[in-house]
C-alpha positions as CSV (number, residue, x, y, z in Angstrom):
1,X,31.3,-16.6,24.8
2,X,28.0,-15.0,25.4
3,X,28.3,-15.4,29.4
4,X,31.5,-13.8,29.4
5,X,30.7,-10.8,27.0
6,X,27.8,-10.3,29.9
7,X,30.3,-10.6,32.7
8,X,33.1,-8.2,30.8
9,X,30.1,-5.6,30.9
10,X,29.2,-6.1,33.7
11,X,32.5,-5.3,35.3
12,X,32.8,-2.3,33.4
13,X,29.4,-1.0,34.6
14,X,30.3,-2.0,38.7
15,X,34.1,-1.3,38.6
16,X,33.7,2.7,38.1
17,X,30.8,2.7,40.6
18,X,33.4,0.6,42.7
19,X,36.1,3.2,42.1
20,X,34.2,6.2,43.1
21,X,32.7,4.6,46.4
22,X,36.6,3.9,47.2
23,X,37.8,7.2,46.7
24,X,35.4,8.5,48.9
25,X,35.3,6.2,51.6
26,X,38.8,6.3,52.0
27,X,39.9,9.9,51.8
28,X,39.1,12.6,55.2
29,X,36.3,14.9,54.9
30,X,37.3,18.4,56.8
31,X,34.5,20.8,57.2
32,X,35.4,24.4,58.6
33,X,39.0,22.4,60.0
34,X,37.1,19.9,61.5
35,X,37.7,16.5,60.2
36,X,34.3,14.4,59.9
37,X,34.1,11.0,61.3
38,X,31.9,8.5,59.9
39,X,29.8,6.4,62.4
40,X,29.0,3.0,62.0
41,X,25.1,2.6,62.5
42,X,23.4,1.2,59.3
43,X,18.8,1.5,59.1
44,X,18.5,-0.9,62.2
45,X,20.0,1.4,64.3
46,X,17.6,3.9,63.5
47,X,14.8,2.0,63.1
48,X,14.9,0.5,66.5
49,X,16.3,3.3,68.3
50,X,19.3,1.4,69.6
51,X,21.2,4.3,68.2
52,X,21.0,7.9,70.8
53,X,23.2,11.0,70.0
54,X,24.3,12.9,72.8
55,X,21.5,14.1,75.4
56,X,20.7,17.9,74.9
57,X,20.1,19.8,77.8
58,X,20.3,23.2,76.8
59,X,18.9,25.5,80.3
60,X,21.7,28.4,81.2
61,X,20.7,30.5,83.9
62,X,20.1,33.4,83.9
63,X,18.6,33.5,80.4
64,X,19.1,36.9,79.4
65,X,18.0,38.1,76.0
66,X,21.7,37.6,74.0
67,X,22.4,35.2,71.1
68,X,24.1,33.0,73.5
69,X,25.9,31.5,70.6
70,X,28.3,28.4,71.7
71,X,31.1,26.4,69.5
72,X,29.5,24.1,66.8
73,X,30.7,20.1,66.6
74,X,30.0,19.7,62.8
75,X,29.9,16.1,63.5
76,X,26.9,17.0,65.3
77,X,25.3,19.8,63.1
78,X,22.8,17.2,61.8
79,X,20.2,15.2,63.4
80,X,19.7,11.8,62.2
81,X,17.9,9.2,64.9
82,X,14.5,7.5,65.4
83,X,12.5,10.3,64.7
84,X,13.6,10.7,61.2
85,X,11.1,8.8,59.4
86,X,8.5,10.8,61.9
87,X,10.0,14.2,60.9
88,X,10.3,13.0,57.2
89,X,6.6,12.1,56.7
90,X,5.7,15.5,58.1
91,X,7.8,17.2,55.9
92,X,6.0,15.4,53.0
93,X,2.1,15.9,54.0
94,X,3.2,20.0,55.0
95,X,5.1,20.7,51.7
96,X,2.3,19.2,49.8
97,X,3.8,15.7,48.7
98,X,6.6,18.4,47.1
99,X,4.4,18.2,44.3
100,X,6.0,20.9,42.5
101,X,3.1,22.7,41.7
102,X,1.8,23.1,45.1
103,X,4.9,23.6,46.5
104,X,5.1,26.8,44.6
105,X,2.2,28.4,46.5
106,X,3.1,26.4,50.0
107,X,3.6,28.5,53.1
108,X,6.7,26.8,54.7
109,X,8.6,26.2,51.3
110,X,10.5,29.3,49.0
111,X,13.7,30.3,47.8
112,X,14.3,33.1,45.3
113,X,15.4,32.1,41.6
114,X,18.6,33.9,39.7
115,X,22.4,32.8,39.3
116,X,23.1,34.2,42.6
117,X,20.9,32.3,44.2
118,X,20.8,29.2,42.5
119,X,24.4,28.9,43.3
120,X,23.7,29.1,46.9
121,X,21.7,26.4,46.8
122,X,23.8,24.5,44.9
123,X,26.8,24.8,47.2
124,X,24.6,24.2,50.5
125,X,23.2,20.9,48.2
126,X,26.9,19.7,47.8
127,X,27.7,20.5,51.4
128,X,25.0,18.8,53.0
129,X,25.2,15.9,50.3
130,X,28.7,15.5,51.9
131,X,28.2,16.0,55.2
132,X,25.3,12.9,54.9
133,X,27.2,10.6,52.8
134,X,31.0,11.1,55.1
135,X,28.6,11.2,58.6
136,X,26.7,8.4,57.9
137,X,27.9,6.6,55.0
138,X,25.7,3.6,55.5
139,X,22.4,5.4,55.4
140,X,23.2,7.7,52.8
141,X,25.5,7.0,49.7
142,X,26.3,8.9,46.6
143,X,27.2,7.4,42.9
144,X,28.0,10.3,40.6
145,X,25.5,12.1,40.5
146,X,23.0,10.4,42.7
147,X,22.4,10.3,46.3
148,X,20.6,6.9,48.3
149,X,18.7,7.7,51.3
150,X,18.5,4.3,52.4
151,X,16.4,5.2,55.5
152,X,13.5,6.2,52.9
153,X,15.0,3.9,50.5
154,X,14.9,7.0,47.8
155,X,17.1,8.7,45.4
156,X,17.7,11.8,44.4
157,X,19.1,12.8,41.2
158,X,21.4,16.1,41.4
159,X,21.4,16.9,37.7
160,X,17.1,17.1,38.1
161,X,15.9,17.6,41.3
162,X,16.4,21.4,42.4
163,X,19.1,21.5,45.0
164,X,17.0,23.1,48.1
165,X,14.6,20.5,47.7
166,X,17.3,17.8,47.8
167,X,18.6,19.4,50.9
168,X,15.2,19.1,52.6
169,X,14.6,15.8,51.7
170,X,17.8,14.8,53.4
171,X,17.4,16.5,56.5
172,X,15.4,16.7,59.3
173,X,16.7,19.6,59.7
174,X,14.4,23.1,59.0
175,X,16.4,25.6,57.0
176,X,17.0,29.6,56.1
177,X,19.0,31.0,54.0
178,X,20.7,34.2,54.7
179,X,23.1,37.1,52.2
180,X,24.3,40.3,52.5
181,X,22.1,42.7,50.7
182,X,24.4,45.0,49.3
183,X,22.5,47.7,49.1
184,X,20.6,48.0,52.9
185,X,24.0,46.3,53.9
186,X,21.7,43.9,55.3
187,X,21.5,40.3,55.2
188,X,18.0,39.3,54.1
189,X,16.4,35.6,53.8
190,X,16.5,34.5,50.5
191,X,15.1,31.0,51.0
192,X,13.0,28.9,53.6
193,X,12.2,25.4,54.3
194,X,10.5,25.3,57.6
195,X,7.7,23.0,58.1
196,X,8.4,22.8,61.7
197,X,8.4,26.6,62.7
198,X,5.9,25.4,66.0
199,X,3.6,28.5,65.5
200,X,1.5,27.4,62.2
201,X,2.3,30.7,60.8
202,X,3.6,31.4,57.3
203,X,7.0,31.4,56.6
204,X,7.5,32.4,53.3
205,X,6.1,36.2,53.8
206,X,10.0,36.6,55.2
207,X,11.7,35.7,51.7
208,X,13.1,39.1,50.7
209,X,13.4,40.6,54.1
210,X,16.0,41.9,56.0
211,X,17.1,40.8,59.7
212,X,15.1,44.1,61.2
213,X,12.2,43.4,59.6
214,X,12.5,39.6,60.1
215,X,13.4,40.0,64.4
216,X,11.2,43.1,64.7
217,X,9.0,41.3,67.4
218,X,11.6,39.8,68.8
219,X,12.0,41.1,72.4
220,X,14.9,43.6,73.1
221,X,16.1,43.2,68.9
222,X,16.2,46.9,68.4
223,X,18.1,47.5,72.3
224,X,20.3,45.2,72.5
225,X,20.7,42.5,69.3
226,X,20.4,44.4,66.4
227,X,23.8,46.2,66.7
228,X,25.7,43.2,67.7
229,X,23.8,40.8,65.4
230,X,25.1,42.6,62.6
231,X,28.6,43.0,63.2
232,X,28.7,39.1,64.3
233,X,27.2,38.5,61.1
234,X,29.8,40.2,59.2
235,X,32.9,38.6,61.3
236,X,31.1,35.4,61.3
237,X,33.2,32.2,60.0
238,X,33.6,29.0,62.3
239,X,30.1,27.5,62.6
240,X,28.0,28.1,65.9
241,X,25.3,26.8,67.6
242,X,22.6,28.4,70.0
243,X,19.2,27.3,71.4
244,X,15.9,29.0,72.5
245,X,13.1,26.7,74.6
246,X,9.4,27.1,75.8
247,X,7.0,24.9,77.2
248,X,4.3,23.0,75.0
249,X,1.9,20.0,76.1
250,X,2.5,18.1,73.0
251,X,4.6,17.3,70.0
252,X,3.3,18.8,67.1
253,X,6.1,19.7,65.3
254,X,4.4,22.3,62.7
255,X,2.2,24.3,65.1
256,X,1.6,23.4,69.1
257,X,-1.8,23.9,70.7
258,X,0.2,26.4,72.9
259,X,0.1,29.3,70.0
260,X,-3.5,27.7,68.6
261,X,-5.1,28.1,72.5
262,X,-3.3,31.3,72.9
263,X,-5.3,32.5,69.3
264,X,-8.5,31.2,70.3
265,X,-8.9,32.6,73.8
266,X,-7.8,36.0,72.0
267,X,-5.7,37.4,75.7
268,X,-8.5,35.9,78.0
269,X,-5.5,34.9,80.4
270,X,-8.1,33.6,82.9
271,X,-9.6,30.9,80.4
272,X,-6.3,29.8,79.1
273,X,-4.9,29.0,82.7
274,X,-8.5,27.3,83.2
275,X,-7.9,25.1,80.2
276,X,-4.1,24.7,81.4
277,X,-4.9,23.8,84.7
278,X,-6.7,20.5,83.4
279,X,-3.9,19.1,81.4
280,X,-1.9,16.3,83.2
281,X,1.5,17.2,84.4
282,X,3.3,14.2,82.8
283,X,1.8,15.7,79.4
284,X,4.3,18.9,79.7
285,X,7.1,18.8,77.1
286,X,10.0,21.6,76.9
287,X,10.4,22.3,73.5
288,X,13.9,23.0,72.6
289,X,14.8,25.0,69.1
290,X,18.1,23.3,68.8
291,X,20.0,26.2,66.3
292,X,23.0,26.2,64.4
293,X,24.8,28.6,62.0
294,X,27.4,28.4,59.4
295,X,28.6,30.2,56.8
296,X,29.3,28.9,53.0
297,X,33.2,29.3,52.2
298,X,32.0,30.1,48.7
299,X,29.2,32.7,48.4
300,X,29.6,33.6,52.3
301,X,25.8,32.6,52.2
302,X,24.9,32.5,56.0
303,X,22.9,29.3,56.6
304,X,20.3,28.9,59.8
305,X,19.2,25.1,60.5
306,X,16.6,24.8,63.3
307,X,16.1,21.1,64.9
308,X,13.5,20.9,67.3
309,X,13.7,18.5,70.2
310,X,10.8,17.6,73.0
311,X,12.2,17.0,76.7
312,X,9.4,15.7,78.3
313,X,9.7,17.1,82.1
314,X,8.4,14.4,84.5
315,X,10.4,11.9,82.3
316,X,13.8,13.3,81.4
317,X,13.9,17.0,83.4
318,X,12.9,16.4,87.0
319,X,15.8,14.3,88.0
320,X,18.4,15.8,86.2
321,X,20.5,17.8,88.7
322,X,19.1,22.0,89.3
323,X,17.6,21.7,85.9
324,X,14.0,21.7,87.6
325,X,15.3,25.0,89.4
326,X,16.8,26.6,86.5
327,X,13.6,25.9,84.5
328,X,11.1,27.2,87.7
329,X,13.3,30.5,88.0
330,X,13.6,31.1,84.6
331,X,9.4,31.4,84.3
332,X,9.5,34.1,87.4
333,X,12.9,35.8,86.9
334,X,13.4,36.2,83.2
335,X,12.5,40.3,81.8
336,X,9.2,40.6,81.8
337,X,8.8,40.7,77.9
338,X,10.0,37.3,77.6
339,X,8.2,36.1,80.2
340,X,4.6,36.7,78.1
341,X,6.8,36.1,74.3
342,X,7.3,32.4,75.9
343,X,3.6,32.4,77.5
344,X,5.4,31.3,80.9
345,X,3.1,34.0,82.7
346,X,0.0,31.2,81.7
347,X,1.5,27.6,82.6
348,X,4.0,28.6,85.6
349,X,1.0,28.7,88.1
350,X,0.3,25.0,87.0
351,X,4.3,23.8,86.6
352,X,5.7,25.5,89.9
353,X,4.5,23.0,92.6
354,X,6.0,20.4,90.8
355,X,9.6,21.6,90.0
356,X,9.5,22.7,93.7
357,X,8.8,19.4,94.7
358,X,11.9,18.3,92.3
359,X,13.9,20.9,93.9
360,X,13.1,19.8,97.1
361,X,14.0,16.1,96.8
362,X,17.5,16.9,94.9
363,X,18.3,19.3,97.9
364,X,17.2,16.2,100.6
365,X,19.1,13.7,98.3
366,X,22.4,15.5,98.1
367,X,22.4,16.0,94.5
368,X,22.0,20.3,94.8
369,X,23.1,22.2,97.6
370,X,20.5,24.7,98.1
371,X,23.7,27.3,99.3
372,X,25.6,27.2,96.1
373,X,24.7,29.7,93.6
374,X,22.2,28.5,90.9
375,X,24.4,28.6,87.2
376,X,24.4,27.1,84.0
377,X,25.7,23.6,84.1
378,X,28.8,22.2,83.3
379,X,28.9,20.5,79.6
380,X,26.1,22.9,78.4
381,X,24.6,22.7,76.2
382,X,24.9,18.5,76.4
383,X,24.2,16.6,79.4
384,X,27.7,15.8,81.2
């Protein structure tokens, strides 16, 4: 009799969970009119590297200082791959093990508080949790208000944890939260969770700043980007993505040596070039900042996310048709201010021979026609 009671109690406990899981597994989820298709991948697929996402190839030519937005497929909004463990380990380290007191003064994590900002973070958290549990159902699961991260063997109680922290612990991406300031009529940053900025600079100072202040050092922002960005932010509805890239020789997510050496040599370009000359070509990567923008339906907050990707020039790019030529020409033909901003002028002398040799080889093999104009490749920003 006692065993029957125990079984009954077990069923009472388990049945609601099964009903909840069945309900959310069978319903279709749409984000901005796009159906989110579940991926049949499990923890072993990620750990072993068996799962390979679409190859990103974000090289456009010519490179001009525009937003260069393309439609975002929401099924590829957030990346989860074999780098997940490394990214999340780095986040934990850079965010001081997520200790509340230390996080309050962390240079890479901050959000504004108040009912308006709390609602934005709650909406973002709900959106991210729904996306992850729908797109990756064997990796992330939700039962009631508890989210289970199978990859890290962690659980997050949505009733107890700060919603922005939940987003940070789930996703490989960095996040910027912006909202329109009704007084200045300009979008301002109200939250950052940015472990992987690449330059090692503190990010929290931009919280509370408007777009003009944040972008004042970006080449051609005032003359070419400011007006179009402001208009676009107001009209923006459908999700988009863009990318930016530069060249580095290490894969540090938070701060590449490209920047630390530049600060060390204090604009001594000859000393910098001498240092670069001793770096093997096989060590050079194109660091891609894959950036996406979505506007949350209720709060109208614009969420800017960034995911750094590293493409080894020798292994990943030299044999891709036309790409070595685009990289070479971009380093030489891009407007002067952009060349200096990306430090191309300090690197190109070392990389030119390898890129030009790859171009010659592609022409001899017939994969590149020397008489056809060089242009952005079909399928951009993914490899066809």
